[in-house]
BAPA-682168 format. One line per field, with one value per residue (C-alpha): y, z, x. Coordinates in nm, 2 decimals, padded with zeros to 4 digits. Each point is the difference from the previous one (the first is absolute). Layout:
% residues N
py: c(Y|...)
pz: c(Z|...)
px: c(X|...)
% end
This chain:
% residues 320
py: c(00.50|00.10|-00.33|-00.18|00.23|-00.04|-00.36|-00.01|00.32|00.14|00.25|-00.23|-00.29|00.16|00.09|-00.37|-00.11|00.24|-00.09|-00.36|00.00|00.15|-00.24|-00.30|00.13|00.08|-00.34|-00.23|00.24|00.18|-00.30|00.18|00.32|00.14|00.24|00.29|00.20|00.22|-00.03|00.35|00.25|-00.11|-00.31|-00.10|-00.24|-00.39|-00.09|-00.28|-00.24|00.05|-00.07|00.12|-00.27|-00.17|00.26|00.28|00.23|00.23|00.30|00.13|00.33|00.21|00.32|00.01|-00.07|00.13|00.01|00.09|-00.39|-00.35|-00.06|-00.34|00.20|00.35|00.03|00.26|-00.14|00.31|00.34|00.12|00.16|-00.09|-00.41|-00.22|-00.34|00.00|-00.31|00.03|-00.08|-00.27|-00.14|00.03|-00.15|-00.30|-00.02|00.08|-00.29|-00.26|00.03|00.13|-00.19|00.27|00.33|00.25|00.30|00.37|00.22|00.36|00.20|00.36|00.23|00.10|00.31|00.16|-00.17|00.19|-00.06|-00.23|-00.35|-00.21|-00.34|-00.19|-00.17|-00.17|-00.15|-00.28|-00.16|00.11|-00.26|-00.29|00.09|-00.04|-00.31|-00.14|-00.04|-00.11|00.35|-00.10|00.34|00.39|00.32|00.26|00.38|00.30|00.36|-00.04|00.36|00.02|00.23|-00.23|00.12|00.11|-00.29|-00.22|-00.21|-00.14|-00.14|-00.10|-00.16|-00.23|-00.09|-00.09|-00.24|-00.16|-00.10|-00.11|-00.26|-00.07|00.09|-00.13|00.25|00.20|00.33|00.21|-00.13|00.06|00.38|00.06|-00.15|00.24|00.31|-00.05|-00.04|00.26|00.28|-00.08|00.18|00.17|-00.35|00.08|00.30|-00.15|-00.35|00.21|00.18|-00.30|-00.16|00.30|00.03|-00.35|00.02|00.31|-00.20|-00.32|00.19|00.06|-00.16|00.11|-00.02|00.04|00.36|00.21|00.38|00.20|00.08|-00.40|-00.02|-00.20|00.35|00.23|00.36|-00.21|-00.27|00.23|00.20|-00.29|-00.12|00.33|-00.04|-00.36|00.13|00.30|-00.25|-00.26|00.29|00.07|-00.32|-00.08|-00.15|00.15|00.22|-00.30|-00.13|00.35|-00.01|-00.32|00.17|00.31|-00.19|-00.21|00.29|00.12|-00.20|00.21|00.28|-00.07|-00.08|00.29|00.22|-00.12|00.03|00.31|00.30|00.23|00.25|-00.05|00.28|-00.15|-00.36|00.12|00.04|-00.29|-00.18|00.11|-00.11|-00.36|00.02|00.09|-00.30|-00.21|00.05|-00.01|-00.34|-00.15|00.00|00.01|-00.03|00.07|-00.17|-00.31|00.10|00.36|00.31|00.08|00.39|-00.05|-00.19|00.28|00.25|-00.22|-00.01|00.38|00.07|-00.33|-00.11|-00.35|00.00|-00.11|00.17|-00.18|00.17|00.07|-00.22|-00.15|-00.37|-00.10|-00.30|-00.21|-00.33|-00.19)
pz: c(21.79|-00.28|-00.11|00.12|-00.14|-00.33|00.03|00.07|-00.23|00.27|00.34|00.15|-00.04|00.32|00.17|00.00|00.04|00.36|00.11|-00.08|00.29|00.27|-00.12|00.09|00.27|00.23|-00.12|00.25|00.30|-00.21|-00.21|-00.05|-00.07|-00.36|-00.12|-00.22|-00.27|-00.30|-00.39|-00.04|-00.26|-00.07|00.16|-00.23|-00.17|00.13|00.00|-00.27|00.24|00.38|00.10|00.31|00.32|00.10|00.35|-00.25|-00.08|-00.33|-00.04|-00.41|-00.01|-00.24|00.02|-00.36|-00.16|-00.16|00.23|-00.28|-00.19|00.15|00.06|-00.24|-00.31|00.05|-00.24|00.18|00.14|00.29|00.01|00.31|-00.13|00.12|-00.01|-00.10|-00.07|-00.37|00.08|00.00|00.37|-00.13|-00.09|00.33|00.17|-00.23|00.09|00.39|00.00|-00.14|00.28|00.31|00.18|00.21|-00.25|00.13|-00.16|00.14|-00.20|-00.01|-00.05|00.05|-00.19|00.25|-00.23|00.08|00.26|-00.12|-00.36|-00.15|-00.04|-00.16|00.06|00.10|-00.29|-00.02|00.34|-00.09|-00.28|00.18|00.30|-00.23|-00.21|00.40|00.09|-00.35|00.07|00.33|00.18|00.41|00.14|-00.14|00.13|-00.15|00.12|-00.02|00.16|00.38|00.09|00.34|-00.21|-00.21|-00.30|-00.30|-00.23|00.07|00.21|00.19|-00.25|-00.14|00.33|00.01|-00.37|00.08|00.34|-00.19|-00.30|00.23|00.15|-00.30|-00.37|-00.17|00.12|-00.21|00.06|-00.14|00.26|00.26|-00.07|-00.10|00.39|00.14|-00.20|00.09|00.41|-00.03|-00.19|-00.02|-00.27|-00.11|-00.11|-00.28|-00.16|00.18|-00.17|-00.32|00.08|00.04|-00.28|-00.21|00.16|-00.07|-00.35|00.02|00.07|-00.20|-00.33|00.21|00.26|00.33|00.25|00.36|-00.06|-00.27|00.01|-00.05|-00.36|-00.06|-00.39|00.14|00.20|-00.20|00.01|-00.06|00.20|00.30|-00.06|-00.05|00.34|00.19|-00.14|00.12|00.36|-00.02|-00.05|00.28|00.25|-00.10|00.03|00.37|00.25|00.30|00.12|00.09|-00.39|-00.12|00.17|-00.16|-00.36|00.06|00.15|-00.31|-00.26|00.11|-00.21|-00.29|00.16|00.05|-00.38|-00.12|00.24|-00.10|-00.38|00.00|-00.14|00.22|-00.09|00.14|00.18|00.25|-00.02|00.38|00.15|-00.13|00.12|00.37|-00.01|-00.07|00.25|00.23|-00.10|00.02|00.36|00.06|-00.09|00.15|-00.30|00.11|-00.32|-00.41|-00.06|00.12|00.33|-00.06|00.23|-00.08|00.01|-00.21|-00.24|-00.01|-00.08|-00.28|-00.19|00.04|-00.22|-00.19|-00.30|00.03|00.34|-00.14|00.19|00.31|00.08|00.35|00.15|00.27|00.06|00.29|00.24|00.21|00.13|-00.20)
px: c(-02.43|00.04|00.08|-00.24|-00.28|00.15|-00.01|-00.35|-00.10|-00.20|00.07|-00.23|00.30|00.18|-00.34|-00.04|00.27|00.05|-00.41|00.08|00.32|-00.24|-00.28|00.24|00.17|-00.35|-00.18|00.12|-00.13|-00.28|-00.16|-00.37|00.18|00.09|00.22|-00.14|00.14|-00.08|00.00|-00.02|00.14|00.31|00.00|-00.34|00.13|00.01|00.38|00.09|00.14|-00.03|-00.32|-00.16|00.01|-00.32|-00.04|00.05|-00.28|00.07|-00.26|00.00|-00.13|-00.19|00.14|00.11|-00.32|-00.32|-00.29|-00.29|00.04|00.02|00.36|-00.07|-00.12|00.26|00.25|00.17|00.39|00.03|-00.14|00.18|00.36|00.31|-00.10|00.31|-00.22|-00.10|-00.26|-00.30|-00.21|-00.13|00.34|00.06|-00.27|00.01|00.38|-00.06|-00.31|00.22|00.30|-00.15|-00.25|-00.11|-00.04|-00.23|-00.07|-00.02|-00.19|-00.11|-00.37|00.07|00.20|00.30|00.13|-00.39|-00.19|-00.30|00.05|-00.30|00.16|-00.27|00.11|-00.31|-00.01|00.33|-00.03|-00.19|00.21|00.32|-00.11|-00.11|00.36|00.17|-00.22|00.07|00.42|00.00|00.04|-00.08|-00.06|-00.09|00.01|-00.10|00.10|-00.20|00.03|00.18|00.03|-00.17|-00.26|-00.06|-00.29|-00.14|-00.02|-00.25|00.19|-00.27|-00.15|00.39|00.00|-00.29|00.06|00.31|-00.10|-00.27|00.21|00.29|-00.24|-00.15|00.13|-00.29|-00.33|-00.20|00.26|-00.30|-00.24|00.22|00.09|-00.38|-00.04|00.22|-00.09|-00.36|00.11|00.23|-00.15|-00.37|-00.22|00.35|00.11|-00.08|00.19|00.29|-00.03|00.00|00.34|00.13|-00.08|00.07|00.35|00.11|-00.14|00.24|00.29|-00.01|00.16|00.33|00.26|-00.10|00.32|-00.03|00.25|-00.22|-00.03|-00.32|00.13|-00.04|-00.21|-00.32|-00.08|-00.16|-00.21|-00.30|00.01|00.07|-00.36|-00.15|00.11|-00.04|-00.37|-00.07|00.11|-00.24|-00.26|00.15|-00.03|-00.30|-00.15|00.24|-00.29|00.18|00.31|00.20|-00.05|00.08|00.29|00.10|-00.09|00.21|00.32|00.00|-00.04|00.31|00.18|-00.19|00.09|00.39|00.05|-00.18|00.16|00.32|-00.05|-00.10|00.21|00.20|-00.08|-00.39|-00.05|-00.21|00.19|00.19|-00.33|-00.08|00.22|-00.05|-00.34|00.10|00.26|-00.26|-00.20|00.29|00.06|-00.42|00.03|00.31|00.23|00.37|00.20|-00.07|00.36|00.13|00.18|00.03|-00.14|-00.35|00.03|00.35|-00.18|-00.28|00.23|00.14|-00.33|-00.01|00.32|00.05|-00.29|-00.09|00.16|00.32|00.27|00.08|00.32|00.05|-00.22|00.11|-00.07|-00.28|00.14|-00.23|-00.10|-00.25)
% end
């Protein structure tokens, strides 16, 4: 294995060699079937010589990437710690597109370390999908919060915009967003729209990853205070109880971020987190952190500022 990887200058060398053997073995019996593999973390860099067989799908993953700037123009190499590759995602996309007939993408649309933390990425969805099309990508899967309860970070809007863009990457995204907000929030759509615009502007100067913590530099006390004001206004404008519940669900992301940032010595902190926990359960939310027990996660909020301490949280496994 080491000899192959050294020759190919990538761990994908052994992976593609192995997968090609399987693809060759099943081709005659299953001529219409494909073998699927990943260009993921240590296999992200394309191999130098071996090429995927014609019945092999390679799915390139964006897990290390920045999600506050379009991939084609972002100058960061990787913002997820522990990544071996020093190539940029654009390098890998170009190289895989040159050797792979069936290139797919696994993309991301939430913060997996903090499901309820704001993740303002709507402005990069269109340029990234247009980029994939430019390089001949044949399929895209965008992963969000897959916990049973979902929740918190405007997943409904994300899903709506993503579905529209996957069908047609050239749509007017602003119109699609406005269409959804008016239909979903009614009269309250104006302050909700202002909130979304404000959060997207806040992350533009920074590289946002899918594992950022509540102490991220784009969060400020002024920003979160303004967010609270906008949600107060939205709640006052709610057409009915159903719309009010939608607003309160979305507001949980601001509440989570404020509580996580609150100093531990604040005497009101624990009681506020208890009330927040009740709201989570009322809205059917089952996870704060990816695959981690909800009550244990809430307890960690109480003892760890910025929710940084994840020690002792056991992993929750379930069928997806």
